[in-house]
C-alpha positions as CSV (number, residue, x, y, z in Angstrom):
1,M,104.3,149.2,157.4
2,I,106.2,151.0,160.1
3,D,107.6,154.5,159.7
4,R,111.1,153.8,161.0
5,G,111.9,157.5,160.9
6,S,109.5,158.1,163.7
7,F,111.8,156.2,166.0
8,R,114.8,158.4,165.3
9,A,114.1,161.1,168.0
10,Q,113.4,158.5,170.6
11,V,116.5,156.5,169.8
12,E,118.8,159.5,169.6
13,A,117.5,160.8,173.0
14,Q,118.7,157.6,174.7
15,F,122.3,158.2,174.0
16,T,124.8,160.9,174.9
17,V,126.7,162.8,172.2
18,S,130.4,161.9,172.0
19,D,133.1,164.4,171.1
20,P,133.6,164.3,167.3
21,K,137.1,165.8,167.7
22,K,138.5,162.5,168.9
23,G,138.7,161.3,165.3
24,G,138.3,157.8,163.9
25,R,135.8,156.3,161.6
26,P,132.4,157.9,161.6
27,R,129.9,155.9,163.6
28,S,126.8,154.3,162.1
29,T,123.6,156.0,163.0
30,R,121.9,154.8,166.1
31,L,118.7,154.1,164.1
32,M,120.6,151.9,161.7
33,M,122.1,150.0,164.7
34,L,118.6,149.5,166.0
35,K,117.6,148.1,162.7
36,V,120.6,145.7,162.8
37,L,119.4,144.5,166.2
38,V,115.9,143.9,164.8
39,L,117.4,141.8,161.9
40,R,119.6,139.9,164.4
41,R,116.6,139.1,166.5
42,I,114.3,138.1,163.6
43,Y,116.9,135.9,162.0
44,D,118.6,134.7,165.2
45,L,122.1,135.9,163.9
46,S,125.3,136.3,165.8
47,D,127.4,139.5,165.3
48,D,129.6,137.8,162.6
49,A,126.6,136.2,160.9
50,A,124.8,139.5,160.9
51,E,127.8,141.3,159.4
52,F,128.0,138.7,156.6
53,Q,124.3,138.7,155.8
54,I,124.3,142.5,155.7
55,T,127.0,142.5,153.1
56,D,125.5,139.6,151.2
57,R,121.7,140.2,151.1
58,L,120.1,143.0,149.1
59,S,117.0,142.8,151.3
60,F,119.2,143.6,154.3
61,H,120.8,146.5,152.4
62,H,117.3,147.8,151.5
63,F,116.0,147.5,155.1
64,L,119.0,149.3,156.5
65,G,118.9,152.0,153.9
66,L,122.4,151.3,152.6
67,E,123.6,151.9,149.1
68,L,125.3,149.3,146.9
Protein backbone atom coordinates (compact mmCIF):
# COMPACT_ATOMS: atom_id res chain seq x y z
CA MET A 1 0.00 0.00 0.00
CA ILE A 2 1.12 3.51 -0.76
CA ASP A 3 0.31 6.46 1.46
CA ARG A 4 -0.90 8.78 -1.29
CA GLY A 5 -1.19 11.64 1.19
CA SER A 6 2.59 11.70 1.49
CA PHE A 7 2.78 12.92 -2.12
CA ARG A 8 0.58 15.96 -1.42
CA ALA A 9 3.36 18.35 -0.35
CA GLN A 10 5.60 17.36 -3.26
CA VAL A 11 2.82 17.72 -5.83
CA GLU A 12 1.56 21.03 -4.45
CA ALA A 13 5.10 22.46 -4.43
CA GLN A 14 5.43 21.92 -8.20
CA PHE A 15 2.63 24.34 -9.12
CA THR A 16 2.12 28.03 -8.60
CA VAL A 17 -0.97 29.29 -6.80
CA SER A 18 -3.52 31.00 -9.03
CA ASP A 19 -5.68 33.93 -8.00
CA PRO A 20 -8.93 32.55 -6.48
CA LYS A 21 -10.65 35.91 -7.09
CA LYS A 22 -10.93 35.17 -10.81
CA GLY A 23 -14.02 33.05 -10.17
CA GLY A 24 -15.17 29.99 -12.02
CA ARG A 25 -15.56 26.41 -10.95
CA PRO A 26 -13.29 25.26 -8.10
CA ARG A 27 -10.38 23.25 -9.42
CA SER A 28 -9.76 19.64 -8.57
CA THR A 29 -6.93 19.06 -6.18
CA ARG A 30 -3.59 18.47 -7.77
CA LEU A 31 -3.23 15.19 -5.91
CA MET A 32 -6.50 13.95 -7.42
CA MET A 33 -5.30 14.94 -10.89
CA LEU A 34 -2.11 12.95 -10.26
CA LYS A 35 -4.28 9.96 -9.33
CA VAL A 36 -6.26 10.42 -12.56
CA LEU A 37 -3.00 10.34 -14.52
CA VAL A 38 -2.03 7.12 -12.74
CA LEU A 39 -5.38 5.55 -13.67
CA ARG A 40 -5.03 6.72 -17.27
CA ARG A 41 -1.57 5.18 -17.49
CA ILE A 42 -2.50 1.87 -15.87
CA TYR A 43 -5.65 1.36 -17.96
CA ASP A 44 -4.38 3.12 -21.12
CA LEU A 45 -7.33 5.55 -21.20
CA SER A 46 -7.88 8.68 -23.26
CA ASP A 47 -9.27 11.82 -21.60
CA ASP A 48 -12.82 10.98 -22.62
CA ALA A 49 -12.51 7.33 -21.63
CA ALA A 50 -11.02 8.28 -18.26
CA GLU A 51 -13.86 10.70 -17.59
CA PHE A 52 -16.42 8.01 -18.44
CA GLN A 53 -14.73 5.36 -16.31
CA ILE A 54 -14.42 7.72 -13.34
CA THR A 55 -18.16 8.35 -13.42
CA ASP A 56 -18.96 4.67 -14.08
CA ARG A 57 -16.68 2.61 -11.81
CA LEU A 58 -16.95 2.55 -8.04
CA SER A 59 -13.33 1.38 -7.79
CA PHE A 60 -12.18 4.56 -9.56
CA HIS A 61 -14.36 6.64 -7.23
CA HIS A 62 -12.78 4.94 -4.23
CA PHE A 63 -9.23 5.38 -5.56
CA LEU A 64 -9.82 9.08 -6.22
CA GLY A 65 -11.50 9.65 -2.88
CA LEU A 66 -14.76 10.85 -4.42
CA GLU A 67 -18.19 10.54 -2.85
CA LEU A 68 -21.17 9.00 -4.61
